[in-house]
SERO-4910 file (N, C-alpha, C, O; in steps of 0.05 Angstrom, whole numbers):
BEGIN
 pado doro    nc1    nc2    nc3   cac1   cac2   cac3    cc1    cc2    cc3    oc1    oc2    oc3
  Unk    A  -1591   -757   2743  -1562   -764   2744  -1555   -782   2721  -1566   -803   2718
  Unk    A  -1536   -773   2704  -1527   -789   2681  -1499   -799   2687  -1480   -784   2688
  Unk    A  -1497   -825   2690  -1472   -838   2698  -1457   -850   2673  -1438   -865   2676
  Unk    A  -1467   -843   2649  -1454   -856   2625  -1424   -850   2623  -1409   -867   2614
  Unk    A  -1415   -826   2631  -1387   -819   2629  -1370   -838   2644  -1347   -843   2636
  Unk    A  -1381   -850   2667  -1364   -867   2683  -1357   -893   2668  -1337   -905   2674
  Unk    A  -1374   -901   2649  -1370   -925   2635  -1346   -922   2615  -1337   -941   2603
  Unk    A  -1337   -897   2610  -1315   -893   2592  -1289   -892   2606  -1269   -886   2593
  Unk    A  -1288   -898   2632  -1262   -899   2646  -1248   -926   2641  -1260   -947   2641
  Unk    A  -1224   -924   2636  -1207   -949   2630  -1209   -959   2602  -1221   -946   2585
  Unk    A  -1198   -983   2596  -1198   -996   2570  -1184   -975   2551  -1193   -970   2528
  Unk    A  -1163   -963   2560  -1148   -943   2545  -1129   -959   2523  -1121   -982   2527
  Unk    A  -1123   -945   2502  -1105   -958   2482  -1077   -962   2493  -1066   -947   2510
  Unk    A  -1065   -984   2482  -1036   -989   2488  -1021   -982   2462  -1025   -996   2442
  Unk    A  -1005   -961   2462   -993   -951   2437   -963   -959   2437   -950   -960   2457
  Unk    A   -953   -965   2413   -925   -972   2409   -909   -948   2406   -914   -932   2388
  Unk    A   -889   -943   2424   -871   -921   2423   -847   -928   2404   -838   -912   2388
  Unk    A   -838   -953   2408   -817   -965   2391   -819   -995   2394   -837  -1006   2407
  Unk    A   -801  -1009   2381   -803  -1039   2381   -802  -1051   2409   -813  -1073   2414
  Unk    A   -789  -1037   2428   -786  -1047   2455   -804  -1035   2476   -807  -1046   2498
  Unk    A   -816  -1012   2469   -831   -997   2490   -859   -990   2481   -865   -980   2459
  Unk    A   -879   -997   2500   -906   -992   2496   -916   -974   2518   -905   -975   2540
  Unk    A   -938   -958   2513   -948   -941   2533   -978   -941   2534   -991   -940   2513
  Unk    A   -989   -941   2558  -1018   -939   2560  -1026   -910   2557  -1016   -893   2572
  Unk    A  -1044   -904   2539  -1052   -877   2532  -1076   -869   2551  -1099   -870   2544
  Unk    A  -1067   -861   2576  -1088   -854   2597  -1102   -829   2592  -1121   -823   2606
  Unk    A  -1093   -813   2571  -1106   -789   2564  -1133   -795   2553  -1150   -777   2551
  Unk    A  -1139   -820   2546  -1165   -828   2535  -1187   -830   2557  -1210   -833   2550
  Unk    A  -1180   -828   2582  -1199   -827   2603  -1215   -801   2602  -1205   -781   2592
  Unk    A  -1240   -800   2613  -1257   -777   2610  -1246   -750   2619  -1250   -730   2606
  Unk    A  -1231   -750   2642  -1219   -723   2648  -1190   -722   2639  -1176   -702   2645
  Unk    A  -1180   -742   2624  -1154   -741   2612  -1131   -751   2628  -1108   -745   2620
  Unk    A  -1136   -766   2650  -1114   -777   2664  -1120   -804   2676  -1143   -813   2677
  Unk    A  -1098   -818   2685  -1099   -844   2696  -1115   -845   2722  -1125   -865   2730
  Unk    A  -1117   -821   2735  -1129   -820   2762  -1160   -824   2761  -1172   -828   2782
  Unk    A  -1172   -822   2738  -1200   -829   2736  -1206   -857   2746  -1227   -862   2757
  Unk    A  -1187   -874   2740  -1190   -902   2748  -1194   -904   2778  -1214   -915   2788
  Unk    A  -1175   -892   2794  -1175   -898   2823  -1198   -881   2835  -1210   -890   2855
  Unk    A  -1204   -857   2825  -1225   -841   2836  -1252   -856   2837  -1265   -856   2857
  Unk    A  -1259   -868   2814  -1284   -882   2812  -1283   -908   2828  -1302   -916   2841
  Unk    A  -1260   -922   2827  -1258   -948   2841  -1259   -945   2870  -1273   -960   2884
  Unk    A  -1244   -925   2881  -1245   -921   2910  -1271   -911   2921  -1279   -918   2943
  Unk    A  -1285   -893   2906  -1311   -885   2913  -1331   -908   2912  -1347   -911   2931
  Unk    A  -1331   -923   2892  -1350   -945   2889  -1346   -966   2911  -1365   -978   2921
  Unk    A  -1321   -971   2919  -1315   -990   2940  -1326   -978   2967  -1337   -993   2983
  Unk    A  -1321   -952   2971  -1330   -940   2997  -1360   -940   2998  -1371   -944   3020
  Unk    A  -1375   -935   2978  -1403   -936   2978  -1413   -964   2984  -1432   -968   2999
  Unk    A  -1401   -984   2972  -1408  -1013   2976  -1404  -1020   3005  -1420  -1035   3016
  Unk    A  -1383  -1010   3017  -1377  -1017   3046  -1392  -1000   3065  -1391  -1004   3090
  Unk    A  -1407   -980   3054  -1422   -963   3072  -1407   -940   3085  -1417   -927   3104
  Unk    A  -1382   -935   3075  -1366   -914   3086  -1373   -886   3075  -1371   -867   3090
  Unk    A  -1381   -885   3051  -1389   -860   3038  -1419   -861   3034  -1429   -879   3021
  Unk    A  -1433   -840   3046  -1461   -840   3046  -1473   -815   3031  -1459   -795   3028
  Unk    A  -1497   -817   3023  -1510   -795   3010  -1508   -771   3026  -1513   -772   3050
  Unk    A  -1501   -748   3015  -1499   -723   3029  -1471   -717   3040  -1466   -695   3048
  Unk    A  -1453   -737   3040  -1426   -732   3049  -1410   -715   3030  -1417   -713   3006
  Unk    A  -1389   -702   3039  -1369   -688   3024  -1344   -704   3021  -1333   -714   3041
  Unk    A  -1334   -706   2997  -1308   -721   2992  -1286   -700   2994  -1286   -679   2981
  Unk    A  -1265   -706   3011  -1242   -689   3015  -1217   -704   3009  -1214   -726   3019
  Unk    A  -1199   -693   2994  -1173   -706   2988  -1150   -685   2985  -1153   -662   2976
  Unk    A  -1126   -695   2991  -1101   -681   2985  -1091   -690   2959  -1091   -715   2955
  Unk    A  -1082   -673   2941  -1074   -682   2915  -1057   -661   2902  -1059   -637   2908
  Unk    A  -1040   -670   2883  -1024   -652   2866  -1041   -642   2842  -1033   -623   2828
  Unk    A  -1064   -654   2838  -1080   -645   2817  -1098   -664   2802  -1123   -660   2802
  Unk    A  -1085   -686   2790  -1102   -703   2774  -1123   -720   2790  -1146   -723   2781
  Unk    A  -1115   -730   2813  -1135   -744   2830  -1158   -725   2838  -1181   -733   2839
  Unk    A  -1151   -699   2843  -1170   -679   2849  -1190   -675   2826  -1214   -673   2831
  Unk    A  -1179   -673   2802  -1196   -670   2778  -1215   -694   2776  -1239   -691   2773
  Unk    A  -1203   -718   2778  -1219   -742   2776  -1241   -744   2796  -1264   -750   2790
  Unk    A  -1234   -739   2822  -1253   -739   2843  -1275   -718   2839  -1298   -722   2846
  Unk    A  -1267   -695   2828  -1287   -673   2823  -1308   -682   2801  -1331   -675   2802
  Unk    A  -1298   -696   2781  -1316   -706   2761  -1334   -729   2770  -1358   -728   2765
  Unk    A  -1322   -748   2785  -1339   -770   2795  -1358   -760   2816  -1381   -770   2818
  Unk    A  -1349   -741   2833  -1367   -729   2853  -1390   -715   2839  -1412   -717   2847
  Unk    A  -1385   -700   2818  -1405   -686   2803  -1426   -704   2792  -1450   -700   2794
  Unk    A  -1416   -727   2779  -1434   -746   2767  -1451   -761   2788  -1474   -768   2783
  Unk    A  -1439   -767   2812  -1452   -784   2832  -1467   -767   2854  -1480   -778   2871
  Unk    A  -1463   -739   2852  -1479   -723   2870  -1466   -717   2897  -1480   -713   2917
  Unk    A  -1439   -717   2897  -1425   -711   2922  -1410   -685   2919  -1399   -680   2897
  Unk    A  -1409   -669   2940  -1392   -645   2941  -1363   -655   2944  -1358   -676   2956
  Unk    A  -1345   -639   2933  -1317   -646   2935  -1300   -622   2943  -1302   -600   2932
  Unk    A  -1282   -628   2963  -1263   -607   2972  -1236   -618   2968  -1229   -639   2978
  Unk    A  -1219   -602   2954  -1192   -611   2947  -1171   -593   2961  -1172   -569   2960
  Unk    A  -1152   -606   2975  -1129   -593   2988  -1105   -597   2970  -1098   -620   2964
  Unk    A  -1093   -575   2962  -1069   -579   2943  -1050   -555   2947  -1057   -533   2954
  Unk    A  -1024   -562   2941  -1003   -541   2942  -1010   -518   2921  -1021   -523   2900
  Unk    A  -1003   -495   2928  -1011   -471   2913   -995   -470   2886  -1003   -456   2868
  Unk    A   -972   -483   2884   -956   -482   2859   -963   -503   2838   -949   -505   2818
  Unk    A   -985   -517   2843   -993   -536   2821  -1006   -518   2798  -1014   -496   2802
  Unk    A  -1007   -529   2775  -1015   -513   2752  -1043   -500   2754  -1061   -513   2765
  Unk    A  -1046   -476   2744  -1072   -463   2745  -1092   -478   2730  -1115   -479   2738
  Unk    A  -1083   -491   2707  -1102   -506   2690  -1115   -529   2706  -1139   -534   2702
  Unk    A  -1100   -542   2723  -1112   -563   2739  -1133   -552   2758  -1155   -563   2760
  Unk    A  -1127   -530   2771  -1147   -517   2789  -1171   -509   2774  -1193   -512   2784
  Unk    A  -1168   -498   2750  -1191   -489   2734  -1210   -513   2727  -1235   -511   2728
  Unk    A  -1197   -536   2721  -1212   -558   2715  -1230   -568   2738  -1253   -575   2735
  Unk    A  -1217   -569   2762  -1232   -577   2787  -1255   -559   2791  -1277   -569   2796
  Unk    A  -1250   -532   2789  -1273   -515   2794  -1295   -518   2774  -1318   -516   2781
  Unk    A  -1288   -524   2748  -1309   -529   2728  -1328   -552   2736  -1352   -551   2730
  Unk    A  -1316   -572   2751  -1333   -594   2759  -1348   -588   2786  -1364   -604   2796
  Unk    A  -1342   -564   2796  -1357   -555   2820  -1344   -559   2847  -1356   -556   2868
  Unk    A  -1318   -567   2845  -1301   -572   2871  -1293   -546   2884  -1290   -526   2871
  Unk    A  -1290   -547   2910  -1278   -526   2926  -1248   -533   2929  -1241   -556   2933
  Unk    A  -1231   -513   2926  -1202   -516   2929  -1191   -501   2953  -1196   -478   2957
  Unk    A  -1175   -514   2970  -1162   -502   2993  -1131   -505   2986  -1122   -527   2982
  Unk    A  -1117   -483   2985  -1088   -485   2978  -1071   -482   3002  -1077   -467   3021
  Unk    A  -1049   -499   3001  -1027   -495   3022  -1002   -486   3010  -1002   -480   2986
  Unk    A   -980   -485   3024   -956   -476   3013   -944   -491   2990   -952   -514   2985
  Unk    A   -925   -479   2976   -912   -492   2951   -902   -519   2958   -886   -522   2977
  Unk    A   -911   -539   2943   -900   -568   2945   -904   -579   2974   -890   -599   2981
  Unk    A   -921   -567   2990   -923   -577   3017   -945   -599   3020   -967   -594   3031
  Unk    A   -939   -623   3010   -958   -645   3012   -962   -655   3039   -983   -665   3045
  Unk    A   -943   -652   3057   -947   -660   3085   -968   -642   3097   -985   -653   3111
  Unk    A   -969   -617   3092   -990   -599   3104  -1016   -605   3091  -1037   -605   3104
  Unk    A  -1016   -611   3064  -1041   -617   3049  -1054   -643   3062  -1078   -645   3067
  Unk    A  -1037   -662   3067  -1047   -686   3079  -1056   -683   3108  -1075   -696   3117
  Unk    A  -1042   -666   3123  -1050   -661   3150  -1077   -647   3151  -1094   -654   3167
  Unk    A  -1081   -627   3134  -1106   -612   3132  -1128   -631   3123  -1150   -629   3133
  Unk    A  -1123   -648   3103  -1143   -667   3096  -1153   -685   3118  -1177   -690   3121
  Unk    A  -1134   -694   3133  -1139   -712   3157  -1157   -697   3177  -1174   -708   3191
  Unk    A  -1151   -671   3179  -1168   -654   3198  -1196   -653   3188  -1215   -656   3204
  Unk    A  -1200   -647   3163  -1227   -645   3151  -1241   -672   3153  -1265   -674   3157
  Unk    A  -1226   -694   3149  -1238   -721   3149  -1250   -729   3175  -1268   -746   3177
  Unk    A  -1241   -716   3197  -1252   -723   3223  -1280   -711   3227  -1294   -719   3246
  Unk    A  -1287   -692   3209  -1313   -678   3213  -1336   -697   3203  -1332   -710   3183
  Unk    A  -1359   -697   3216  -1381   -712   3208  -1389   -704   3180  -1388   -681   3172
  Unk    A  -1398   -725   3163  -1407   -721   3136  -1383   -714   3117  -1387   -706   3094
  Unk    A  -1359   -718   3126  -1336   -716   3108  -1324   -745   3104  -1323   -760   3123
  Unk    A  -1315   -751   3081  -1302   -776   3075  -1278   -770   3056  -1280   -754   3038
  Unk    A  -1257   -785   3062  -1233   -782   3046  -1224   -809   3035  -1223   -828   3050
  Unk    A  -1219   -811   3008  -1207   -836   2997  -1180   -841   3009  -1172   -865   3010
  Unk    A  -1165   -822   3017  -1138   -825   3028  -1121   -841   3008  -1110   -862   3014
  Unk    A  -1119   -829   2985  -1105   -842   2962  -1076   -851   2968  -1067   -871   2956
  Unk    A  -1062   -838   2986  -1035   -844   2992  -1033   -868   3010  -1011   -880   3012
  Unk    A  -1053   -875   3023  -1053   -898   3041  -1073   -922   3034  -1071   -944   3044
  Unk    A  -1090   -915   3016  -1112   -934   3010  -1105   -957   2991  -1098   -951   2968
  Unk    A  -1106   -980   3000  -1097  -1003   2983  -1117  -1010   2961  -1111  -1026   2943
  Unk    A  -1140   -998   2961  -1159   -998   2939  -1145   -986   2914  -1151   -994   2891
  Unk    A  -1128   -967   2919  -1113   -954   2898  -1096   -976   2882  -1096   -976   2857
  Unk    A  -1083   -993   2897  -1067  -1013   2885  -1085  -1034   2871  -1080  -1043   2849
  Unk    A  -1107  -1042   2885  -1123  -1062   2874  -1137  -1052   2848  -1141  -1067   2829
  Unk    A  -1143  -1027   2847  -1154  -1015   2823  -1137  -1022   2797  -1146  -1033   2777
  Unk    A  -1111  -1016   2801  -1093  -1020   2779  -1086  -1050   2773  -1081  -1058   2750
  Unk    A  -1087  -1066   2794  -1083  -1095   2790  -1108  -1107   2775  -1106  -1124   2758
  Unk    A  -1132  -1096   2781  -1156  -1108   2770  -1164  -1096   2743  -1177  -1108   2727
  Unk    A  -1155  -1071   2737  -1162  -1058   2713  -1138  -1054   2694  -1137  -1067   2674
  Unk    A  -1119  -1036   2701  -1098  -1028   2684  -1080  -1053   2676  -1075  -1057   2653
  Unk    A  -1072  -1068   2695  -1055  -1091   2688  -1070  -1112   2672  -1058  -1124   2654
  Unk    A  -1094  -1117   2678  -1109  -1136   2662  -1112  -1128   2633  -1112  -1144   2615
  Unk    A  -1117  -1101   2629  -1118  -1091   2603  -1092  -1095   2588  -1093  -1103   2564
  Unk    A  -1070  -1090   2601  -1042  -1093   2589  -1039  -1122   2580  -1030  -1127   2558
  Unk    A  -1045  -1140   2597  -1042  -1170   2590  -1058  -1176   2565  -1049  -1188   2547
  Unk    A  -1083  -1167   2565  -1101  -1174   2542  -1091  -1160   2516  -1091  -1171   2494
  Unk    A  -1082  -1135   2518  -1073  -1121   2494  -1048  -1132   2483  -1045  -1135   2459
  Unk    A  -1028  -1139   2500  -1004  -1149   2490  -1006  -1179   2480   -993  -1187   2460
  Unk    A  -1022  -1194   2494  -1023  -1223   2487  -1040  -1227   2463  -1035  -1245   2447
  Unk    A  -1061  -1210   2459  -1079  -1214   2436  -1067  -1199   2411  -1072  -1207   2389
  Unk    A  -1053  -1177   2416  -1041  -1161   2395  -1017  -1175   2384  -1021  -1193   2368
  Unk    A   -994  -1168   2392   -968  -1179   2382   -957  -1201   2398   -934  -1211   2393
  Unk    A   -973  -1210   2417   -966  -1232   2435   -937  -1230   2446   -921  -1249   2444
  Unk    A   -932  -1207   2458   -906  -1202   2471   -907  -1208   2501   -927  -1204   2514
  Unk    A   -885  -1217   2512   -883  -1220   2541   -880  -1192   2552   -875  -1172   2538
  Unk    A   -884  -1190   2579   -881  -1165   2592   -854  -1166   2608   -851  -1180   2628
  Unk    A   -834  -1152   2597   -807  -1153   2608   -802  -1133   2631   -785  -1138   2648
  Unk    A   -817  -1110   2629   -811  -1089   2650   -835  -1070   2651   -849  -1065   2632
  Unk    A   -839  -1060   2675   -857  -1037   2680   -839  -1014   2689   -825  -1016   2708
  Unk    A   -841   -991   2675   -823   -968   2681   -842   -944   2684   -856   -936   2665
  Unk    A   -842   -933   2708   -860   -909   2711   -853   -895   2737   -841   -907   2755
  Unk    A   -862   -870   2739   -860   -855   2763   -882   -863   2783   -901   -878   2776
  Unk    A   -879   -852   2807   -899   -857   2828   -907   -831   2842   -890   -815   2850
  Unk    A   -934   -826   2843   -944   -806   2860   -953   -818   2886   -940   -814   2907
  Unk    A   -974   -831   2885   -983   -849   2908   -969   -876   2908   -964   -888   2929
  Unk    A   -961   -885   2884   -950   -912   2881   -970   -933   2873   -964   -957   2869
  Unk    A   -994   -925   2870  -1015   -945   2864  -1011   -959   2836  -1015   -983   2834
  Unk    A  -1004   -944   2816  -1000   -955   2789   -977   -975   2789   -981   -997   2779
  Unk    A   -954   -968   2799   -931   -987   2796   -936  -1011   2814   -928  -1034   2807
  Unk    A   -948  -1007   2837   -953  -1030   2856   -974  -1048   2845   -972  -1073   2847
  Unk    A   -996  -1037   2834  -1017  -1054   2824  -1009  -1069   2799  -1016  -1092   2796
  Unk    A   -994  -1056   2782   -983  -1069   2758   -964  -1091   2765   -965  -1113   2754
  Unk    A   -946  -1086   2784   -928  -1106   2795   -943  -1130   2807   -936  -1153   2801
  Unk    A   -963  -1125   2822   -979  -1146   2835   -991  -1166   2814   -991  -1190   2817
  Unk    A  -1002  -1155   2793  -1015  -1171   2773   -996  -1182   2751   -998  -1205   2743
  Unk    A   -978  -1166   2742   -961  -1174   2719   -939  -1192   2728   -931  -1210   2712
  Unk    A   -928  -1188   2751   -905  -1205   2760   -912  -1235   2764   -895  -1252   2765
  Unk    A   -939  -1240   2766   -949  -1267   2768   -944  -1282   2742   -941  -1307   2743
  Unk    A   -943  -1267   2720   -938  -1280   2693   -910  -1287   2690   -903  -1307   2677
  Unk    A   -892  -1271   2701   -863  -1275   2696   -848  -1265   2719   -846  -1240   2722
  Unk    A   -836  -1282   2736   -821  -1272   2760   -796  -1257   2753   -784  -1245   2770
  Unk    A   -788  -1257   2728   -763  -1242   2720   -770  -1214   2711   -752  -1199   2704
  Unk    A   -796  -1206   2710   -804  -1179   2701   -790  -1158   2719   -788  -1162   2743
  Unk    A   -781  -1138   2707   -768  -1116   2721   -788  -1094   2728   -806  -1088   2712
  Unk    A   -784  -1082   2751   -801  -1059   2760   -784  -1035   2765   -770  -1035   2786
  Unk    A   -784  -1016   2748   -765   -993   2748   -781   -968   2757   -801   -961   2744
  Unk    A   -771   -955   2778   -784   -930   2786   -771   -905   2773   -746   -903   2772
  Unk    A   -786   -888   2763   -777   -863   2752   -779   -840   2773   -800   -835   2784
  Unk    A   -757   -826   2777   -755   -806   2798   -744   -780   2786   -729   -781   2767
  Unk    A   -752   -757   2796   -739   -732   2787   -710   -730   2798   -705   -739   2820
  Unk    A   -692   -717   2783   -666   -712   2793   -666   -692   2818   -650   -695   2836
  Unk    A   -684   -673   2817   -685   -654   2838   -700   -665   2862   -712   -686   2860
  Unk    A   -699   -651   2884   -713   -661   2909   -742   -655   2905   -751   -642   2886
  Unk    A   -758   -666   2925   -787   -664   2924   -797   -634   2925   -818   -628   2914
  Unk    A   -782   -618   2938   -791   -589   2941   -786   -573   2915   -800   -554   2910
  Unk    A   -766   -581   2900   -759   -564   2878   -763   -574   2850   -761   -559   2831
  Unk    A   -769   -600   2848   -775   -609   2820   -802   -601   2809   -820   -594   2824
  Unk    A   -804   -602   2783   -828   -592   2770   -843   -613   2755   -859   -606   2737
  Unk    A   -839   -640   2762   -852   -661   2748   -877   -668   2765   -877   -686   2781
  Unk    A   -898   -652   2761   -922   -654   2779   -934   -682   2775   -938   -692   2753
  Unk    A   -941   -694   2798   -953   -720   2798   -935   -743   2806   -945   -766   2810
  Unk    A   -910   -737   2808   -891   -759   2818   -874   -747   2840   -871   -723   2842
  Unk    A   -864   -765   2858   -846   -759   2881   -858   -733   2896   -849   -711   2894
  Unk    A   -879   -739   2911   -892   -719   2926   -881   -717   2955   -894   -707   2973
  Unk    A   -855   -728   2958   -842   -724   2985   -841   -750   3001   -828   -750   3023
  Unk    A   -854   -772   2993   -853   -797   3007   -859   -820   2988   -868   -816   2966
  Unk    A   -852   -843   2997   -857   -867   2980   -888   -875   2981   -898   -887   2962
  Unk    A   -902   -869   3002   -930   -875   3005   -935   -906   3001   -927   -922   3017
  Unk    A   -948   -913   2979   -955   -941   2975   -933   -958   2963   -935   -983   2961
  Unk    A   -911   -946   2955   -890   -960   2941   -873   -977   2961   -862   -967   2981
  Unk    A   -872  -1003   2955   -855  -1021   2970   -829  -1023   2955   -829  -1037   2935
  Unk    A   -808  -1012   2964   -783  -1010   2950   -770  -1038   2947   -752  -1042   2930
  Unk    A   -778  -1057   2963   -766  -1083   2960   -773  -1097   2934   -760  -1116   2926
  Unk    A   -794  -1087   2920   -801  -1100   2895   -788  -1086   2870   -792  -1094   2847
  Unk    A   -774  -1064   2876   -761  -1049   2854   -735  -1062   2843   -718  -1071   2859
  Unk    A   -733  -1063   2817   -709  -1074   2805   -688  -1052   2800   -664  -1058   2799
  Unk    A   -698  -1028   2797   -679  -1006   2788   -694   -980   2791   -718   -979   2796
  Unk    A   -679   -958   2789   -690   -932   2792   -675   -914   2771   -651   -916   2767
  Unk    A   -691   -896   2757   -679   -879   2737   -687   -851   2744   -711   -845   2748
  Unk    A   -668   -832   2745   -674   -804   2751   -674   -787   2725   -657   -791   2708
  Unk    A   -693   -769   2724   -696   -751   2701   -700   -723   2712   -716   -718   2730
  Unk    A   -686   -703   2699   -689   -677   2708   -715   -665   2697   -726   -675   2677
  Unk    A   -726   -644   2711   -750   -631   2702   -748   -619   2675   -767   -620   2660
  Unk    A   -725   -608   2668   -720   -596   2642   -721   -617   2621   -734   -612   2600
  Unk    A   -708   -640   2625   -708   -662   2605   -736   -673   2602   -744   -677   2579
  Unk    A   -750   -677   2623   -777   -688   2622   -796   -670   2608   -813   -679   2593
  Unk    A   -792   -644   2613   -810   -624   2598   -803   -624   2568   -820   -622   2551
  Unk    A   -778   -625   2562   -769   -625   2534   -779   -650   2520   -788   -649   2497
  Unk    A   -779   -674   2533   -788   -699   2520   -818   -698   2516   -829   -709   2497
  Unk    A   -834   -684   2534   -862   -681   2532   -868   -663   2507   -888   -667   2492
  Unk    A   -852   -643   2504   -856   -625   2480   -851   -640   2456   -866   -637   2436
  Unk    A   -829   -658   2454   -823   -673   2431   -844   -694   2425   -848   -701   2402
  Unk    A   -856   -705   2446   -877   -725   2441   -900   -712   2425   -912   -725   2407
  Unk    A   -906   -687   2431   -927   -673   2418   -918   -666   2388   -933   -670   2369
  Unk    A   -895   -657   2384   -885   -647   2357   -878   -670   2340   -880   -668   2315
  Unk    A   -869   -693   2351   -858   -714   2335   -878   -738   2332   -877   -752   2312
  Unk    A   -895   -741   2353   -912   -764   2353   -941   -758   2356   -958   -776   2353
  Unk    A   -948   -732   2361   -975   -724   2363   -988   -731   2390  -1012   -729   2393
  Unk    A   -973   -738   2410   -984   -743   2436   -980   -717   2453   -958   -711   2461
  Unk    A  -1002   -703   2458  -1001   -679   2475  -1005   -688   2504  -1028   -691   2513
  Unk    A   -983   -692   2519   -983   -704   2544   -969   -687   2565   -956   -667   2558
  Unk    A   -971   -694   2591   -960   -679   2612   -930   -685   2617   -918   -702   2603
  Unk    A   -918   -672   2636   -890   -673   2641   -883   -700   2653   -861   -710   2647
  Unk    A   -900   -713   2670   -894   -739   2681   -892   -760   2659   -876   -778   2661
  Unk    A   -909   -757   2637   -909   -774   2615   -883   -771   2600   -872   -791   2590
  Unk    A   -873   -747   2598   -847   -743   2586   -825   -756   2602   -806   -767   2591
  Unk    A   -827   -754   2629   -807   -766   2646   -807   -797   2642   -786   -809   2639
  Unk    A   -832   -808   2641   -835   -838   2638   -822   -848   2612   -807   -867   2613
  Unk    A   -828   -835   2589   -818   -843   2563   -788   -839   2563   -773   -856   2554
  Unk    A   -778   -817   2572   -749   -812   2571   -733   -832   2589   -712   -843   2581
  Unk    A   -743   -837   2613   -732   -855   2631   -731   -883   2619   -710   -897   2620
  Unk    A   -754   -892   2608   -755   -919   2596   -735   -920   2573   -720   -939   2570
  Unk    A   -735   -901   2556   -715   -902   2533   -686   -903   2544   -670   -918   2532
  Unk    A   -679   -889   2564   -652   -890   2574   -646   -917   2587   -625   -929   2582
  Unk    A   -665   -927   2602   -662   -953   2616   -659   -974   2596   -643   -992   2599
  Unk    A   -675   -975   2574   -673   -996   2555   -647   -996   2538   -640  -1016   2525
  Unk    A   -633   -973   2538   -609   -971   2523   -588   -989   2536   -570   -998   2522
  Unk    A   -590   -993   2561   -568  -1008   2575   -579  -1034   2588   -565  -1047   2604
  Unk    A   -605  -1042   2582   -616  -1065   2595   -630  -1082   2576   -645  -1072   2559
  Unk    A   -625  -1108   2577   -639  -1127   2559   -663  -1141   2575   -659  -1149   2598
  Unk    A   -685  -1143   2563   -708  -1156   2575   -721  -1175   2556   -718  -1172   2531
  Unk    A   -735  -1194   2566   -748  -1214   2550   -777  -1205   2546   -795  -1214   2561
  Unk    A   -783  -1188   2526   -809  -1178   2522   -810  -1148   2521   -789  -1134   2519
  Unk    A   -833  -1138   2523   -840  -1109   2520   -836  -1094   2547   -842  -1106   2568
  Unk    A   -827  -1069   2546   -827  -1052   2568   -854  -1035   2567   -862  -1026   2545
  Unk    A   -867  -1031   2591   -892  -1018   2592   -888   -992   2609   -876   -993   2631
  Unk    A   -899   -969   2599   -900   -946   2614   -927   -931   2609   -945   -943   2598
  Unk    A   -929   -907   2619   -956   -894   2619   -954   -865   2609   -938   -849   2619
  Unk    A   -971   -858   2591   -976   -831   2584   -999   -821   2602  -1022   -824   2596
  Unk    A   -991   -810   2626  -1008   -808   2648  -1032   -788   2645  -1054   -792   2655
  Unk    A  -1026   -766   2631  -1048   -746   2629  -1042   -727   2605  -1020   -727   2593
  Unk    A  -1063   -712   2598  -1063   -693   2576  -1046   -669   2581  -1044   -661   2604
  Unk    A  -1035   -657   2561  -1016   -635   2563  -1030   -608   2568  -1018   -589   2579
  Unk    A  -1057   -605   2561  -1070   -580   2565  -1068   -568   2592  -1069   -543   2595
  Unk    A  -1066   -585   2613  -1065   -576   2640  -1038   -566   2648  -1033   -559   2671
  Unk    A  -1020   -565   2629   -992   -556   2634   -983   -533   2616   -960   -526   2616
  Unk    A  -1003   -522   2600   -996   -503   2579   -979   -479   2589   -963   -467   2575
  Unk    A   -984   -472   2615   -970   -449   2626   -941   -458   2635   -925   -441   2642
  Unk    A   -935   -483   2634   -909   -493   2642   -892   -506   2619   -868   -506   2621
  Unk    A   -905   -516   2599   -892   -528   2576   -880   -507   2557   -868   -514   2537
***
């Protein structure tokens, strides 16, 4: 078993989008998404606590990226992986999971409630373990301990900028909550801005955010909310590739566009931080 790939998770670049906006380039993770962080972190914590044992099967409900990440970590660490996901998630995501050896069980279009229900049913079976990413506070701790600490180091050692705002969408809510937990300790005036699709959870096409519930997001910590249409998010993702060379997914397009719009009408003391969450190859049939 060669675990070297796991050492490449995290420590992703912080890239300047413009003078006010910086983005963590999470495409630099081994499977190309920010979810590599939580997959490895939650599994490692579960092994340490004795919850996940040799021979167990990992089962999770996901819109895709967590499934890909769990499939990779499971392959490296010797666990079988079963993924429950809505059937309308991109084929490229499903192909990546299968390449890592995962089994996929599909439910109805955008039906995350059914995916979670079915995951919970599997998790009751002996020798099955679920990270329960939508409820697991290790998800938040992962981003507080890794992502946020990297941002602090990169901004303070680089151009020595304060952190004025974190602006991003939420799937599970782990990223925005973990970054708030760590970064708001530096400056109580830091803004936390949630990016949301204009369309409802059943009809929007920004895979990876707004899966029908707030899950780990505590809305009391939010300073503002910005809504972006699927069409505009997709267009911004295309332009990021053509204009900046960043081949990223639709949620990354939503994050950048929402941050740009919010910064047009809001002044902050320092830099705004967002995330280029995943690579664009897994959306080629959609972009």
